[in-house]
N, C-alpha and C positions, 0 to 999 in steps of 0.2 A: 924213588919208587913208592916208599912208605907214604910220603907226602901226597903223591898222586892218588894212590888207593884211598886215603883219607878224603880227599877232595870228592873223588868219585863216588865214596859210600855216603858223604854229606848230601851230595846232589840226588842220590837215589832215594835217601830219606825224605828230603825235601819234596821229590817228585811224588812220593807215596802220600805224604801229608796232604798235598795239592789234591791228588786224586780221591782221597777220602773226602775232603771238603767238597770237591766237585760232585761227588755222589749224593750229597745231602740237598735237603729241601731249603728254599728260601722262606724267611719268616711268613711272607704272604702265602705261600702254598701250605705251609703248616697250619697257618690260621685257618685257611680254607678247607683244610681236609676233614673229613667226615669223622666224628668220634668212633673209636673202635677200630680205626684203621692203623696199619704199621706206618710209622714215620721215621726218617733218619734226619737229624739236625746236626749242624755244627755251630757251637756257641762257646761262650766264655763264662767261667765261673764269676759270679759276684759275691757269693757266700755259701756256706753250706752248714748244715746242722751237724751235731755231733755224730761220728762214725759208730756203728753198733752192728754187731752180728753179720759182718761182711756187706754192710750196705751203708749208704750215705745219701741224704736228701740235699739236692742242689738247688740253689737260686741262680739262674743263668740268663745272659742276655746276648744279643748281638745289636748291631747298629739300627736294626729295624723293629726290635720287639724283644720281649722276655718269655722265659720258660721256668717252670717248676718241675724238676725231675725228682719223682718220689721213689725213695729207696732204690737207688742206682747200685747194682752190684759192684763192689770196688774193695780191694785190699786196704787194710789199715795204712800200709806204707804208701799206697797211691793217694789215699785220702789226704796224707800230710802234704802232698804237692799241689793240692787243690786250693791254692791261693788265689785271691781275687785277680782276674786277668787271665787266669789259665784257660787255654783253648783245647777243646775236646770235641769228639764226635759221638753221638749216641743214636741207638735204634731201639725203639719201643712202640708203644701204643698210645694214641692220644685218648685220654680219658677224661672223665668229668666226675667230680664228687662234691655235692652240695654247692654247685655253682662253680667250683674251682676247676680251671683247665690245666691238665697236668700230663706229663709223661710218665706212664706206668709200664709195668712188665718188661722192664729194659733188659734186652738180650745181649746187647753189645755196648760197651763204653770204654773209650780209648782217649788218652791223653795226646794231644798233637804238639809236639816240641819243635815248632818252626820258627820261634822267635816272634810270632805274632801274639798280640795281647790287646785286651779292650776291657775297660771299665767304664760303666755307663755313669753319667751325671744325674742326680736326682732331678725328676721333673715335677714341678709344682702343680699338684692337682687339687688345691684348695677350692678352687672354683667349680670343680666338677663334683664336689660332695652332694649326694642326694640326686645326682643326675645319671641317666642311663649311660651317658658317654664315658663315665668312670670305668666302666667294665673294659673299655677299649685299652685302658692301661694296665690290664691285669698282670701281675707278676713282675712289673717293672719297679725300679728303684724309684721312689717318690717322696715328695715332701709335702708337709702341711704347715701353713703358717698362721699364727695368731689363734691358736685353739685354746680354748677355756677349759680347764679341768673341771668336771662336774662330779657330784657324789654317786657313789656306788654303794648298793646296799645289799645286805643278806637276809634272807627270808627269816621272819621272826626276830630280827635285831633292828632296832630303830636308829642305830648308829650310822652316820654318813661317813664312808671311807673315800680316800682319795684313789685307792686301788684295792684289788681283792686277789688273794693267792687262789688261782683257778677261777672259772667263770662264776663259780657260786659261793666262793669264798670258803670252800672246803679244804684248801691246801695249806701249805706252809713254806717258809723260805726255802727257795730253790725251785718251786713249781713255777708254772707259767703265771705272769702277771696280766691281769685285766683292768682297763681304766676306761672311764668315759670322758670325752672330750666334746665341746660343742663349738658351732660356728653359725652365726645368723640364725639363732634360735632353734637349730636342729642338733641333736645329740648323736654321736657315734661311738661305738665300742672298739677300741684298739687293744693289740696284745704285744707282750714281749714274751716270744717263744723261748723257753728255757733251754731247749736243745739248740737254739741259734745264739742266744745270748743269755747265759745263765747268771746265777748269782755272782757277785763280784765283778761282772762287767760295769763299764760306766753306765750303759743304758739301764741296767737292772737296778742298780743303786739309785740312779737318778729319779726313776719311777717310784722307788720306795720313799723318797724324800718329797714328793709331791704334796701340794695342799690343794684343797678345794678351792677353787677361784684362781689358781695360778694360770697365767696366760703364757703359753710355750709353743715353740716350733718343734716339729718332729720329722724324722725321715725313717724309711724303711721299706719294705717290699709289699706291693699291694696283692697280698694272698685274698682269697675269697672264701667265706663259709656263710651261705644263705645270705649273701650280700657282702660288702666290703669289709674285711677283717684284717687290716694292716698288721705285718709283723714288724714291730717298730726296733730300729736299730741305734737311733740317736735322739736324745732330748736335750732342749736348751731353752733358756728364757727367751721369750719372743723379742725379736730385733725391733 
């Protein structure tokens, strides 16, 4: 009898998870939805920033696109469960901030424990740099190949740095890292978001070790801030 009840309970939970997923929008419908409208998605955690004050910011994806969930209400205990591949459903409003399309004012967030998992492979968007089509890859896990480190400068300082702490060089170790890279004569500004990959992580220390002129490959999430501003998660010497 106990085995039968356990099997029935497992089936009910699976059906509930399926029903939640069925109530969600496809990525195409989410993409087409107007700003400031309520949306419900089912997706998979790819990474998340540090939990703080009952909230966590999540980079997520499904097989068709990607999402950025800003300040998702979440207990610290549940935040520890949000390993890459974790399935969840969330309801909030589709918003926009400085070009970044994101899910905000999230009223419902639930982990779906049905054994389903998905981790996106990086999409090489090197050839899309500087093109309007790059925005179509917003929030996806992406890669950039053969990028050259260009100098960064601080106002009133003639020194050429390979990176800055904060966008203007006003920070210190542990703050966000900003660095310039170029491809085909055009220069772009990339970021290591400290709440995602902080001091001591492989990517944080790798960027601190860069030299102007290094040619590197990068991976990260295609965040947007008045243009492409990728949050970088991996750096290596160009292949």
